[in-house]
N, C-alpha and C positions, 0 to 999 in steps of 0.2 A: 350545509345547515344540519343535516340528517346526523352528521357524526357528532356536532356541537348538540345536538337535543340529546342522542345517547349518552353523551359525557356530564351534562348540565343539569338536564330534567330529573333531578334527585331531591328527597324533600328539605326543604329549607324554611326558615320563617317567613312569615308576608310582611313583617315588619310594618304592620300599621300601628303599633305600638313598641317600643322596646324598652326592658323586656317584652317578649310577646306573652299572652295573658297564660300559657301553662305555667309559666316560674311562678305565679302567684301561690301565697302559701298560706296555711291557715293558722299561724302564729301571729300573722297578723291581725289585732282585733279593732272591736270598735273605739275601744281609748285610743290604740294607735288612728284611727279616720279623726278624730276629734283633733289629736294633736297635728296632724297632716292639713285639716281647714284653718287652723289659726295660722299655721305658717303659711298657706296660700295666700295671705293678705300681702306678704312680704316678699313674694317670688314673683316673676317673670312668666308667661305674660301677666299682664294685671287685667286685660279684661277678661268679661266671665262668658262661660256658653255652658247652655244648659242644656241637657238629655231625659228625655222621658220615654222608658220601655213599656212598650203597649203589647203585651205576652200573647192575647187571644187574636185567633183567625178563625173565620168561619169555615173553612176547610184547609188543613195541613198539606203541603206540596212536600212529593216524596225529596227534592232535590234541595230543599232547606234546612242550612246548620245553625238556624237560627235559633233561641231559646223560645218559642210559641207552644201555645196551649189550643187546643180546639175551642170554641167557642164554649163559654160556660154560662150558667143561668145568671138570671138579672141579678140577684143578691150577692151573688161571688163579684161580679163587677162591681157593683156598688161599694162592697169592702175592699175590692181593690184602689176605686180611686180615693175613698176614705181614705185607706195608707197611704197614699201619693202625696196628698194633703198635709197628711201628720208630719211624713217624712221632709216635706217642704219647712212646713212649722219646724222642724227640728234643726235643718240644716243651714237654712237663711240668715238666723242670728247670727253667726259666726263668721258671714263675709262681710266685709267691707261697704258700706253703702255708698262711699262713694265711686266704688268700680262700675265699671258700663257694660252692660249686655252687648256682646256681639253676637252671639248665634243661640237661637232656641231650637233644638230640633227633635225630632218625634220619630222612634223607629220602633221594631217590634220584631215577632209579630206583624199584627196588622192595626196601624196606630187609626185606620179609618174604619175601624168595626166601632167605634165610639160615637155617641152623638156629639155632633159639631159643637153645641152647648157646653158638654164637658173641657173639649180641647180648648174653648176658648175662654172658661172661667180657670183654668192653668196657666193661658199664656198669661191673664190679668194680674193672675197672682204674682207673677214675676215683673211685668212691667209697673204694677205700680209699687215695688219696694226699690227697685232702680231705674235710673235711666238707662239710656242707649248709645251706642255711637252713631253716627251717620249711615243711613240704608244699613240697619241690622237685618242678619239672615234668618228668618224664621219660617223652619222647613218640615217639611212632612212627607213620609212614605206613604204611598198611596197604592191600593190592590183597585186597580180600575172595575173590576167585573160587577159590585154591586153600587157604585155611586152612580145615581142621577144628577141631573142638570141643577137642582134644589141644594145637593149636598156641596157639590163643587163650587158654588156659588157663597153658600155660607161658609165656605173654609176662608174664600178670600176675605170675607165680612170679617171675621175670626182673626186676621192680623195675618194669615200667612202668606208669606212672598216667593216662596221657592218650592217646587212641588216636585217630587221623585217619584215617576210613576213605573211600576214595575210590569215591563210587556213580557220580556225574557225571550220572547221569538214571537213572530206574528203566525206560523205555521202552525193550526189546529193541530195535528196529529202528534208535534212535538209536546204540546200545551196538555194533550190528552195523556200522552204515557208518563208524563209528569205530575199529572193531578192539578193542573193550573187551568183556572176559567179564563175564556176570554173576556174584555173588555165589555160592561153593559152599553156604552154610548162609542159612536166613532169619533177617533182620537181628533178629527176634524173638528167635531165640535168642543171636546174638552179645551183645545189649543185656543178656539174663539173666546170660551169664557176665562178662560185664564189671560189670556193676552189682552182682553180688555181693560184689565188692570195692572198690563205691566211686569205680570208675574213670570218668574224664571221656572224654567222647564226642563228636566233631566228626565231622559228615558232609559231605563236600565235594562239590560240583556244578559242572557248568561249562554256561554258556549260551552257544549265538551256533553250537553243532554244525550239522550237515546233520541235517534232517529233524525239528529240534526246532521247536515252535510254542509262543507263549503259552500257551495253554491246556494244551498237556500238559508244559510244563515245573510250569505250576500244580499240576498232580495229581501229580507229583514232590516238589514242596514239602510240599504236605498229607500224605500219606503219612509223611514225616517228622516232621511235626508230631505226628501220632498216634503215633510212636515213642518221643514226649518228649526227643528228641536236645538234649544239652544246649547245645552248639554246631551251625550252620550257616554252610558257606562258598559263597558263590554267585558263582564266578570268571568274569568275564567271558573267553570262547574270545580269545584272541591269536592272530590271524592273521599267521603273521610265516615264511612259505615261505624264507625267504633264510635263515632261522638253521635250520630243520627241512623239508627237504624232501620229508618224508613227508607233512607238510600240505598238498602238490598234491592228495593223492590224495583229500582233500574236496571239492575244487573238481570234481572229477567227478560227484558228485551235488548240490552247489550249496550253500552258507551263507545263512541267513536274510537277508530284507532289515534293513537298520540300524533302520526304524521296528521291526519284529517283535521284533530283539533287545532294543530298549529295552523294550518291554512285558513281554517275558519278566523282566525285572528288577524294572519297577514293580509289575507283579502279585505277583510273588514277594513283594515288601517289603511291600506292603498286608495281604497273606494273614498273613503273618508277624506285622507289629504287632498285627493284631486277634486274633494268638493270644498276644499278651503278650511276644513276642521283641521284643529291643531291638537297633536298628544300632550295628555297631564298625563305625567306619573306612569302608573302600569296601564290602566285600564280607562282612562277618560278622555275625552276627549270635546272641544270646547272651539266655538266660535273665534275669528281673528280678535275680535272686540273686547271679549271676556275678560274680565279683570283679572281670571289665574294665568289666561296665556301671558298676561303684562308681566304678572308675577315671575314666570318661568324664564321667560328672556331678561330681568333683572337678577334672575337667581335669587329671587326669593320667595320661591314657591313653598309652602307651611302643609304641616297636616296633623290632624288631631282624631280623634274618634271619630269626629263627626264627617270626616273627609277632606280631601283637598281645600286649603284656604289660603288666603294673603295675613302676610304679618298684622294687614290692616284689620281683619275679621277675626284672628285665632285668638283663643282665651283657654284658660284653662278650666275643663269640663267638670261639672259638677252634677251627677248624673241622681237621679231620681226610678224605681222602680224594679221589680225581678230582674234578677242578674244585670243589673245597670252596673257600670265601671266610672267611680270618677276618676279622671286623669289630672292628676295635680304635679304640679312643678316637682315637688320631690317624692312623690308615692302615688299610689294605684291603689283603690279601695273597691272590692266588688261586692255586692248584695246578693243573699240567698238566690239561688234557682228555683226553688220550690215557693209558687204563691202561698200557701198556708202558712210555710216557715217565715217567709217574709212580712206579713203579716203580724205574725206572732212576736217577731224580733222587736216591731217597733212597738209594741207594747210596753219593751222594759229598755230600749233605747234605739241605736242606731241597728240597719238589718246588715252589717258590714260581716262576710265569715272568712274571706280571705283577703290578702292585699300586697303590695310590696314595697318595701322603701328603697329607692334607689340611691346607693353608693356615689359618691363625686365623681370614680372613674365612670359610672356607668350612666350617668348624667352627661358626661360629656360624651362619653359612645352614643349616646339615644341622638345627640345633635349632629355627631358626624354621621351615621347611618342615615336619619332622616333628611338629613342636605343631600346625602348622595341618591337616597330613593325619589326625592322629590324631583331633584333638578337635574338628574343624570351628569352633576357634576361634583366637584367638590375642589374647594381651591383651599389650601391648607393656611394659608394666611390670612384670606376673610374670615374664616373659622377661628383664627388664633386673635385676631382683632377681636370680633364678638363674643370670645368667652375672655379674653383678657388673660390668655394663656400663651407659653411660648410652643410652637409647633410641635418640638419632641415631646413636653409633654403630654400633648392632644395625640399623639402617636402611640406612645406609650401606655395610655390609657386604653387604647384598642389592642386588637389582636393583628395591626397590621404587621405585613410580613413581606417585605422585597421579592422573595426568590417565590410568592405566590401570585403577586401582581404581574410579574416577568411572565408566569403561564397564562395569564388573562390576557394579556398584551399578545403572547405568541398565536392564541387561539383568535384575534381578531375582535375582541371583547371590548378593549379597551384601548385607552390612551395614557399613559402616567409618565411622568418624572417627580422630582424630588418638590415640586410646587402643586400639584393638581392630579387628579384623576377625573378623567372623561369616559364617560358610555358611549361606544359608537352606537349608530344609530342600528346597524345590524345587531347590535347586543342587549339592547334593551330589554329583551325576552328573558334575560339572564341576569338582571340587576341584583335581583334577591340574591343570587348567589355570590356578587361582590362583595355586597353588604354583608353576607354571611361571613365573609373572610375577615371581617372587620370586628367580628364580635368574640371577645374573649368567651363568653358561655356557651359557645358551639363548640371549643377545642375539645371539653368533655361533658356533653350531653345524652340525658337517656330520654329528652323530649320526642315527641312524634308531630311531624308537620307535613304539609300537603306539598306537592310538585308544582313548582313553576307553571308547568303546561299541562 
């Protein structure tokens, strides 16, 4: 494994989207976004997925790479909420009212810095405009450091049914050096409140932070297993100080060695597997009864900007707020990263500052890479039937090269033949490398990416 880490732990895209966001360009205008909104009504998937970006945080964690801002004064927050409502009023008329909501997600920043009444108002604006599929996912990212029992209960009453709770680590020393605060309430109490209404609970962890060790990280995972968490996420910390200069503060303490970071993931995965959890994609673990695992077994696991999902719940993503990215079938559109600029632009039209139109070949490549990344396997004939294209045309749209895949096979990462590509269990850490070998954009790129481990 050490030799493979040395060879393959090189910067490659995460492929949470294709193309990655650093390919977006400023030639994509608000007028282009309007055109893409129209076209989305006649494209698949037909279901709707809505995203709200709430950028405010009561304090800023050093590791965070998200577009977040220190908590603003009340008048600035009020202006931001008014801007969100204005953007909704601008976008929603473009969307066919016969389409159904499959997902509503809130991210940030910290969405739970807002009063629940505001979150409920945003939900109701959507739910009064569109109907929903059976059991839609209405989810919110939560920082538990400031939330009391009343707030958690109010979130359920506002319609939320899935909660992603940012734990990162249970070790107080790790959290302190990362400028992350502990949960206000014991998790046992939070779980009790949420489970009374059968809400789904995700716990999010981050490995690769200062002072973390494999043994210490395993203790956090063991505590999570004791809680019988529905889903766990073990994110690999991406050290990208050129994106977020606050991350330089972590270098004062020092980051774990690459080998130790790898052990954190490997030992956590082993313990989770022993406890019955199933691996989903790069970093998620779920119970065997979870619909995500059923989708994986059927090779139907999917992903959009909201995370891993099934074909039942996936939708084109319509995003609101500063830096928010709409993920439509044929295009991406991103809003301004400045709160003031976002608000000002909405007084003139859409807040779009850049985006990307996907060519036909790129739309094909997106399906190929997404299928491989989500399901660890790729059946060319299945793709041919889904896309209504000959297998040879699909391969030609990508950077597929037999010699490159023979090298992956020789290194024990994949099995492949003319019909399929299978990522071996011991090769899953390097699925991003395999995906990058299918990406024509990676043949001549000047973009910067993070390492897989």
